[in-house]
C-alpha positions as CSV (number, residue, x, y, z in Angstrom):
1,M,59.7,-156.1,-91.4
2,G,56.8,-155.8,-88.9
3,G,54.4,-154.6,-91.6
4,S,55.4,-157.4,-94.0
5,I,54.7,-160.0,-91.2
6,L,51.3,-158.5,-90.6
7,L,50.4,-158.6,-94.3
8,T,51.7,-162.2,-94.5
9,L,49.3,-163.2,-91.7
10,Q,46.4,-161.3,-93.2
11,N,46.8,-162.7,-96.7
12,G,47.9,-166.2,-95.8
13,L,45.3,-166.9,-93.0
14,I,42.4,-164.8,-94.3
15,I,42.4,-163.5,-97.9
16,S,44.1,-166.3,-99.8
17,A,42.6,-169.0,-97.5
18,F,38.9,-168.0,-98.0
19,G,38.5,-170.4,-100.9
20,A,39.5,-173.3,-98.6
21,Y,37.2,-172.0,-95.9
22,L,34.3,-171.8,-98.3
23,V,34.7,-175.5,-99.3
24,V,34.9,-176.8,-95.7
25,I,32.4,-174.5,-94.1
26,T,29.6,-175.1,-96.6
27,A,30.2,-178.9,-96.5
28,D,30.0,-178.9,-92.7
29,T,27.1,-176.5,-92.1
30,G,25.0,-176.7,-95.3
31,W,25.1,-172.9,-95.7
32,S,25.0,-171.4,-99.1
33,A,28.4,-170.7,-100.7
34,G,27.2,-167.2,-101.1
35,V,27.4,-166.7,-97.3
36,V,31.2,-167.3,-97.3
37,A,31.6,-165.4,-100.5
38,L,29.8,-162.5,-98.9
39,G,32.3,-162.7,-96.1
40,Y,35.1,-162.5,-98.5
41,A,33.6,-159.4,-100.2
42,I,33.2,-157.8,-96.8
43,V,36.8,-158.2,-95.9
44,Q,38.0,-156.9,-99.3
45,L,35.7,-153.9,-99.3
46,G,36.4,-153.1,-95.6
47,N,40.1,-152.5,-96.4
48,G,39.1,-149.8,-98.9
49,F,36.0,-148.2,-97.5
50,L,37.3,-148.0,-93.9
51,S,40.6,-146.5,-95.0
52,P,39.5,-142.9,-94.5
53,L,38.7,-143.6,-90.9
54,T,41.8,-145.8,-90.3
55,G,44.1,-143.2,-91.8
56,W,42.6,-140.4,-89.8
57,I,43.0,-142.3,-86.5
58,C,46.6,-143.2,-87.4
59,D,47.4,-139.5,-87.7
60,R,46.1,-138.9,-84.2
61,V,47.0,-141.9,-82.1
62,G,49.9,-143.5,-84.0
63,V,50.2,-146.5,-86.2
64,R,51.3,-149.0,-83.5
65,A,48.2,-148.4,-81.4
66,V,45.9,-148.8,-84.4
67,A,47.6,-151.9,-85.7
68,R,47.7,-153.6,-82.3
69,A,44.0,-152.8,-81.8
70,G,43.3,-154.3,-85.3
71,T,45.2,-157.4,-84.4
72,V,43.1,-158.0,-81.3
73,V,39.9,-157.3,-83.1
74,T,40.8,-159.7,-86.0
75,A,41.6,-162.5,-83.5
76,A,38.4,-161.8,-81.7
77,G,36.4,-162.1,-84.9
78,F,37.9,-165.5,-85.7
79,A,37.2,-166.7,-82.2
80,I,33.5,-165.5,-82.5
81,A,33.2,-167.1,-86.0
82,A,34.4,-170.4,-84.6
83,V,31.5,-170.8,-82.2
84,V,28.6,-169.3,-84.2
85,T,25.8,-171.7,-85.2
86,D,23.9,-169.8,-88.0
87,A,24.8,-167.9,-91.1
88,P,23.8,-164.3,-90.0
89,H,26.0,-164.6,-86.9
90,F,28.9,-165.9,-89.1
91,V,28.5,-162.8,-91.4
92,G,28.5,-160.6,-88.3
93,A,31.8,-162.2,-87.1
94,V,33.3,-161.6,-90.5
95,V,32.4,-157.9,-90.2
96,V,34.4,-157.9,-87.0
97,I,37.3,-159.6,-88.8
98,A,37.0,-156.9,-91.6
99,L,37.2,-154.1,-89.0
100,G,40.4,-155.6,-87.6
101,C,42.0,-156.2,-91.0
102,S,41.4,-152.6,-91.9
103,A,43.1,-151.4,-88.7
104,A,46.1,-153.8,-89.1
105,G,46.2,-153.8,-92.9
106,I,47.8,-152.0,-95.8
107,T,46.7,-148.4,-95.0
108,P,48.2,-148.1,-91.5
109,L,51.3,-150.0,-92.5
110,T,51.8,-147.7,-95.5
111,V,51.4,-144.7,-93.2
112,A,54.1,-146.3,-90.9
113,V,56.6,-146.6,-93.9
114,V,55.9,-143.0,-95.1
115,Q,56.3,-141.5,-91.6
116,T,59.5,-143.3,-90.8
117,M,61.3,-143.4,-94.2
118,T,62.6,-140.4,-95.9
119,A,65.5,-141.8,-98.0
120,R,64.6,-144.7,-100.3
121,R,60.9,-144.4,-99.4
122,T,59.7,-146.0,-102.6
123,L,62.0,-149.0,-102.1
124,A,60.4,-149.5,-98.6
125,L,56.9,-149.2,-100.2
126,G,57.9,-151.8,-102.8
127,L,59.1,-154.2,-100.2
128,L,56.2,-153.8,-97.8
129,P,53.6,-155.8,-100.0
130,T,56.0,-158.7,-100.3
131,G,54.2,-160.1,-97.3
132,I,51.1,-160.4,-99.4
133,A,52.9,-162.7,-101.9
134,L,54.6,-164.7,-99.1
135,G,51.2,-165.2,-97.3
136,G,50.2,-167.6,-100.1
137,L,52.8,-170.0,-98.7
138,A,50.7,-170.4,-95.6
139,V,47.6,-171.7,-97.4
140,P,48.7,-175.3,-97.6
141,L,49.1,-175.3,-93.8
142,V,45.6,-173.9,-93.5
143,T,44.1,-176.7,-95.7
144,W,46.0,-179.3,-93.7
145,A,44.5,-177.9,-90.5
146,L,41.1,-177.8,-92.0
147,A,41.3,-181.4,-93.1
148,G,42.7,-182.6,-89.7
149,A,40.9,-180.5,-87.2
150,G,37.8,-179.0,-88.9
151,W,37.1,-175.4,-89.5
152,R,36.1,-174.4,-86.0
153,A,39.3,-175.6,-84.4
154,T,41.2,-174.1,-87.3
155,F,39.6,-170.7,-86.7
156,L,40.5,-170.8,-83.0
157,G,44.1,-171.7,-84.0
158,V,44.2,-168.8,-86.5
159,A,42.9,-166.5,-83.8
160,G,45.8,-167.5,-81.5
161,V,48.4,-167.2,-84.2
162,I,47.2,-163.7,-85.3
163,L,47.1,-162.5,-81.7
164,A,50.5,-163.8,-80.7
165,V,52.5,-163.1,-83.9
166,G,50.6,-159.9,-84.8
167,L,51.2,-158.2,-81.4
168,V,54.9,-159.0,-81.6
169,A,55.1,-157.8,-85.2
170,G,53.2,-154.6,-84.3
171,S,55.7,-153.7,-81.7
172,A,58.1,-152.8,-84.5
173,L,55.8,-150.1,-85.8
174,P,56.3,-146.4,-84.9
175,T,54.6,-145.1,-81.8
176,D,54.9,-141.3,-82.6
177,R,52.2,-140.0,-84.9
178,R,54.5,-137.2,-86.0
179,P,56.6,-137.8,-89.1
180,R,60.3,-137.6,-89.1
181,P,61.7,-134.5,-90.8
182,V,63.2,-134.7,-94.2
183,A,66.9,-134.5,-93.7
184,K,68.1,-133.4,-97.2
185,A,67.0,-131.9,-100.4
186,A,64.5,-134.0,-102.4
187,P,65.4,-135.7,-105.7
188,R,63.6,-134.9,-108.9
189,D,59.8,-135.2,-108.4
190,G,60.6,-136.4,-104.9
191,P,59.5,-135.6,-101.4
192,S,58.3,-132.1,-100.7
193,D,59.7,-130.2,-97.7
194,R,57.9,-130.3,-94.4
195,G,56.5,-126.8,-94.8
196,S,54.5,-127.8,-97.9
197,D,52.4,-130.4,-96.1
198,H,48.7,-130.4,-97.1
199,D,45.8,-131.3,-94.9
200,L,42.9,-133.3,-96.3
201,G,40.9,-130.2,-97.2
202,S,43.7,-128.5,-99.2
203,A,44.6,-131.8,-100.9
204,L,41.0,-132.4,-102.0
205,R,41.0,-128.9,-103.6
206,T,44.0,-129.8,-105.8
207,P,43.6,-131.4,-109.3
208,A,46.6,-133.6,-108.4
209,F,44.5,-135.5,-105.8
210,W,41.7,-136.3,-108.2
211,L,44.0,-137.1,-111.1
212,L,45.9,-139.6,-108.8
213,V,42.6,-141.1,-107.9
214,A,41.6,-141.4,-111.5
215,G,44.9,-143.0,-112.6
216,H,45.1,-145.3,-109.6
217,G,41.4,-146.2,-109.7
218,T,41.5,-147.1,-113.4
219,A,44.6,-149.2,-112.8
220,L,42.8,-151.2,-110.1
221,V,39.8,-151.7,-112.5
222,A,42.2,-153.7,-114.7
223,V,44.1,-155.4,-111.9
224,S,41.0,-156.7,-110.1
225,A,39.4,-157.8,-113.4
226,V,42.5,-159.7,-114.5
227,N,42.9,-161.4,-111.1
228,L,39.4,-162.8,-111.4
229,H,39.0,-163.4,-115.1
230,L,42.5,-164.5,-116.3
231,V,41.8,-168.2,-115.6
232,P,38.3,-168.2,-117.2
233,L,39.8,-166.3,-120.2
234,M,42.4,-169.0,-120.6
235,T,40.1,-172.0,-119.9
236,H,36.7,-171.1,-121.3
237,H,37.8,-168.9,-124.2
238,N,41.1,-170.4,-125.2
239,G,40.6,-174.1,-124.1
240,I,43.7,-174.2,-121.9
241,P,43.6,-176.8,-119.1
242,L,42.8,-175.4,-115.6
243,A,46.1,-176.6,-114.0
244,T,48.1,-174.9,-116.8
245,A,46.1,-171.7,-116.4
246,G,46.9,-171.7,-112.7
247,L,50.6,-171.7,-113.6
248,A,50.1,-168.4,-115.5
249,V,48.6,-166.8,-112.3
250,A,51.6,-168.0,-110.3
251,V,54.0,-166.5,-112.8
252,M,52.1,-163.3,-112.9
253,S,52.3,-163.0,-109.1
254,T,56.0,-163.7,-109.2
255,A,56.5,-161.0,-111.8
256,Q,54.5,-158.6,-109.7
257,L,56.8,-159.2,-106.7
258,L,59.8,-158.7,-109.0
259,G,58.4,-155.4,-110.2
260,Q,57.8,-154.2,-106.7
261,V,61.4,-154.7,-105.8
262,V,62.7,-153.1,-109.0
263,T,60.5,-150.0,-108.7
264,G,61.8,-149.5,-105.2
265,I,65.4,-149.5,-106.5
266,V,64.8,-147.2,-109.5
267,A,61.7,-145.1,-108.8
268,D,63.4,-142.6,-106.4
269,R,65.8,-141.8,-109.2
270,L,63.1,-141.3,-111.9
271,D,60.1,-139.1,-112.5
272,K,57.4,-141.2,-110.8
273,R,54.7,-139.5,-112.8
274,R,56.2,-140.6,-116.1
275,L,56.9,-144.1,-114.8
276,A,53.3,-144.5,-113.8
277,A,52.1,-143.3,-117.2
278,A,54.5,-145.7,-118.9
279,C,53.2,-148.6,-116.8
280,M,49.6,-147.8,-117.7
281,V,50.5,-147.7,-121.4
282,V,52.1,-151.1,-121.1
283,Q,49.1,-152.5,-119.2
284,T,46.8,-151.1,-122.0
285,G,48.9,-153.0,-124.6
286,V,48.7,-156.2,-122.4
287,L,44.9,-156.0,-122.2
288,V,44.7,-155.7,-126.0
289,A,46.9,-158.8,-126.2
290,F,44.6,-160.7,-123.8
291,A,41.7,-159.8,-126.1
292,T,43.4,-160.8,-129.4
293,V,46.0,-163.5,-128.9
294,S,45.6,-167.2,-128.3
295,G,47.8,-170.0,-127.1
296,F,49.3,-170.6,-123.7
297,W,52.8,-169.1,-124.3
298,L,51.5,-165.8,-125.7
299,L,49.0,-165.5,-122.9
300,L,51.7,-166.4,-120.3
301,A,54.0,-163.7,-121.8
302,A,51.2,-161.2,-121.6
303,A,50.4,-162.2,-117.9
304,T,54.1,-161.8,-117.1
305,V,54.3,-158.3,-118.5
306,H,51.1,-157.4,-116.8
307,G,52.5,-158.5,-113.5
308,I,55.8,-156.6,-113.9
309,A,53.9,-153.4,-114.9
310,W,51.5,-153.8,-112.0
311,G,54.4,-154.3,-109.6
312,L,56.4,-151.3,-110.9
313,R,53.4,-149.0,-110.7
314,G,51.9,-150.0,-107.4
315,P,54.4,-148.6,-104.9
316,V,54.8,-145.4,-107.0
317,M,51.1,-144.5,-106.3
318,T,51.7,-144.2,-102.6
319,A,55.1,-142.5,-102.9
320,M,53.7,-139.9,-105.2
321,R,51.0,-139.0,-102.6
322,A,53.7,-138.5,-100.0
323,D,55.8,-136.5,-102.4
324,Y,52.9,-134.2,-103.5
325,F,51.0,-133.7,-100.2
326,G,53.7,-134.2,-97.5
327,V,53.5,-136.5,-94.5
328,G,51.9,-134.4,-91.8
329,S,48.3,-135.6,-92.7
330,F,49.4,-138.5,-94.9
331,G,47.3,-141.1,-93.1
332,T,44.1,-139.1,-93.6
333,I,44.9,-138.3,-97.2
334,M,46.0,-141.9,-98.0
335,G,42.8,-143.2,-96.3
336,W,40.5,-141.1,-98.4
337,S,42.4,-141.9,-101.5
338,A,42.2,-145.6,-100.8
339,G,38.5,-145.3,-100.2
340,F,37.9,-143.7,-103.6
341,V,40.3,-145.9,-105.6
342,S,38.9,-149.1,-104.1
343,I,35.8,-148.5,-106.1
344,G,37.9,-149.8,-109.0
345,L,38.3,-153.1,-107.2
346,V,34.6,-153.6,-107.3
347,V,33.9,-152.2,-110.8
348,G,36.6,-154.2,-112.7
349,P,35.3,-157.8,-112.1
350,L,31.6,-156.8,-112.5
351,L,32.4,-154.9,-115.7
352,V,34.1,-157.8,-117.3
353,T,31.5,-160.3,-116.1
354,G,28.7,-158.2,-117.7
355,I,30.4,-157.6,-121.0
356,A,31.8,-161.1,-121.4
357,G,28.3,-162.5,-121.0
358,G,27.3,-160.7,-124.2
359,T,28.0,-161.4,-127.8
360,G,31.5,-160.0,-127.7
361,G,32.7,-162.3,-125.0
362,Y,36.0,-161.9,-123.4
363,P,37.7,-160.1,-126.3
364,A,35.2,-157.2,-126.1
365,A,35.5,-157.1,-122.3
366,F,39.3,-156.8,-122.3
367,L,39.2,-154.2,-125.1
368,V,36.9,-152.1,-122.8
369,L,39.4,-152.6,-120.0
370,A,42.2,-151.4,-122.3
371,A,40.2,-148.2,-123.0
372,V,39.8,-147.7,-119.2
373,T,43.6,-148.0,-118.6
374,A,44.3,-145.7,-121.6
375,A,42.2,-143.0,-119.8
376,G,44.3,-143.7,-116.7
377,A,47.5,-143.1,-118.6
378,V,46.2,-139.7,-119.8
379,A,45.4,-138.8,-116.2
380,F,49.1,-139.4,-115.3
381,V,50.3,-137.5,-118.3
382,V,48.4,-134.3,-117.4
383,L,49.1,-134.7,-113.6
384,R,51.3,-132.0,-112.0
385,R,52.6,-131.5,-108.5
386,P,50.3,-129.2,-106.5
387,R,51.6,-125.8,-105.5
388,V,53.0,-125.4,-102.1
389,R,50.4,-124.9,-99.4
390,V,50.9,-121.6,-97.6
391,P,49.3,-121.5,-94.1
392,V,47.1,-118.5,-93.2
393,R,48.6,-116.2,-90.6
394,C,46.6,-113.9,-88.4
395,G,46.7,-110.4,-89.9
396,D,47.7,-111.6,-93.3
397,G,45.5,-111.4,-96.3
398,A,47.2,-114.5,-97.8
399,G,45.3,-117.7,-98.3
400,R,46.4,-121.1,-99.2
401,A,48.1,-121.6,-102.5
């Protein structure tokens, strides 16, 4: 619950609200829209590229301390941004916000779930991101505050809300950095026993680590590209009104939320590797549909299926890492994994933008995306659980398996 509340704050008051901030800040200051857009990119990239450091610190001082520190830093960043008078200082304040968001964001909260949940872990990982969807409900409140009080007063108010609510929510997170022991035998393709935990070095030497990065990264290429380009595809290429296209995005988000809950219920009873591969095959078909079909209802159906497959696959990625590499160094391993796969978040929108500007337009761009996700499906098909790590003992000639 505490993790979902922190994600609700982060998405509702920061990520989803950045579009409203852009409109009001540029009108009030005369700064280029690129200044605020750069801030948005910094926050997005910070969550991925800072994850290795965040995960490593979580393994050493505990998630609660890291999340509380991130809450304080995020609030401080908003307070600083509220009083700056020039664009470079505003960008500097956003860097502070990005640091805080990384420390109180998805990586440490995922570590908290993995360390404290042994039974029904995938269900917990599916429910955790519901805070991201719920955060969107706070955006109308942000726009009301911006219209009534201006962006500087709103930023100070956001700082206060993040500090007060975030510290209370963070108190529900675990304090002990050590994972709880697994109490019973694992289900099929489920958690490994405590003795098979990998550290970062041994995980990096396994093909499983890099195949998971490849599969997850290619999935995020498609997810990020669809998030940015679905509305332009519907409006510019298919002539669908903007308001109607926005409805498709809302339906896709709802379908994703449904998929997250469903995967939490069923994934611990299934082979997660096969489930991930099946979701990638479905997403490949959806991308082909985006490239070839026209008409609102067909595109809406494709967006709905995309959202469900995205929601089904997402929590499985994290659960598989815990299953394959254990929980002893999970924060560090998850952090480095997130750093690598976040490259897909940047590549996807740029790839589609570049291809769609050519002669092939959006159909060619989405067919290229389909080829990328097909490669990701292959990565999951050939993926296998790494062998159990055997610690080196003094006097033994044995190495790590």
